[in-house]
C-alpha positions in Angstrom: -9.7 -9.8 -5.3 -7.6 -12.7 -4.1 -4.6 -11.2 -5.8 -5.2 -7.9 -3.9 -5.4 -9.6 -0.5 -2.2 -11.6 -1.4 -0.4 -8.5 -2.3 -1.5 -6.6 0.8 -0.5 -9.5 3.1 3.2 -8.7 2.8 4.5 -5.8 5.0 7.2 -4.9 2.4 4.5 -4.5 -0.3 2.4 -2.4 2.0 5.5 -0.2 2.6 5.9 0.2 -1.2 2.3 1.4 -1.4 2.9 3.8 1.4 5.9 5.2 -0.4 4.0 5.6 -3.6 1.1 7.2 -1.7 3.5 9.7 -0.4 5.3 10.3 -3.7 3.8 8.7 -6.8 5.9 8.0 -9.8 9.1 6.6 -8.2 11.6 4.4 -10.0 12.6 0.9 -9.0 16.0 2.1 -7.8 14.5 4.8 -5.6 12.0 2.5 -4.1 14.7 -0.2 -3.4 16.9 2.4 -1.7 14.0 3.8 0.4 13.1 0.2 1.4 16.6 -0.8 2.2 16.2 -3.7 -0.2 18.0 -5.0 -3.3 16.7 -4.0 -6.7 15.7 -7.7 -7.3 13.7 -8.0 -4.2 11.9 -4.7 -4.8 11.2 -5.8 -8.4 9.6 -9.0 -7.2 7.4 -7.1 -4.8 6.4 -4.6 -7.5 5.5 -7.5 -9.9 3.1 -8.9 -7.3 1.6 -5.4 -6.8 1.3 -4.9 -10.6 -0.4 -8.3 -11.0 -2.9 -7.3 -8.4 -3.6 -4.0 -10.1 -2.3 -1.9 -7.2 0.6 -0.4 -9.1 0.8 0.7 -12.7 3.9 1.7 -14.6 4.7 4.2 -17.2 7.8 4.9 -19.2 9.2 8.4 -18.9 12.2 8.6 -21.2 14.5 5.8 -20.1 12.9 5.4 -16.7 10.1 3.2 -15.7 8.0 5.0 -13.1 5.6 3.2 -10.6 2.3 4.7 -9.6 -0.2 3.7 -7.0 -3.6 2.7 -8.4 -6.1 3.0 -5.5 -9.0 1.4 -7.4 -8.5 -2.2 -6.0 -8.2 -0.9 -2.5 -11.4 1.1 -2.9 -13.1 -2.1 -4.1 -11.9 -3.9 -1.0 -13.0 -1.1 1.3 -16.4 -0.9 -0.4 -17.0 -4.6 -0.3 -15.5 -5.6 3.1 -15.3 -2.4 5.2 -18.1 -0.1 4.3 -20.9 -2.5 5.1 -19.8 -2.6 8.7 -20.9 0.3 10.8 -18.3 2.8 10.0 -19.1 5.1 12.9 -18.8 2.3 15.4 -15.4 1.2 13.9 -14.2 4.8 13.9 -15.3 5.2 17.6 -13.4 2.0 18.5 -10.3 3.2 16.7 -10.4 6.6 18.4 -10.8 4.9 21.8 -7.9 2.6 21.1 -5.7 5.6 20.2 -6.7 7.5 23.3 -5.9 4.5 25.5 -2.6 3.9 23.9 -1.8 7.6 24.3 -2.6 7.3 28.1 -0.3 4.2 28.3 2.6 6.1 26.7 2.4 8.9 29.3 
């Protein structure tokens, strides 16, 4: 689980997961372009995500496609979030959003 937390600690890696959540099966080149990063930087981030089990790859012809594996995130949520009173946390989140919306007006 330490590898998952380490992988999730970086905003670029979270951005990669968001991109894969929106469109699974992207290539390294496509992810790098969408991140505005070099291929080498994107590859290093993907390696950390793969090591943590958050991303899996599959060869499709000559391409290597990257897919989000939500299993480790589910484990984190089950172990570290679910035990807390979900309704209370949801109510606080909703209140925060409402207050922020009022501030923006």
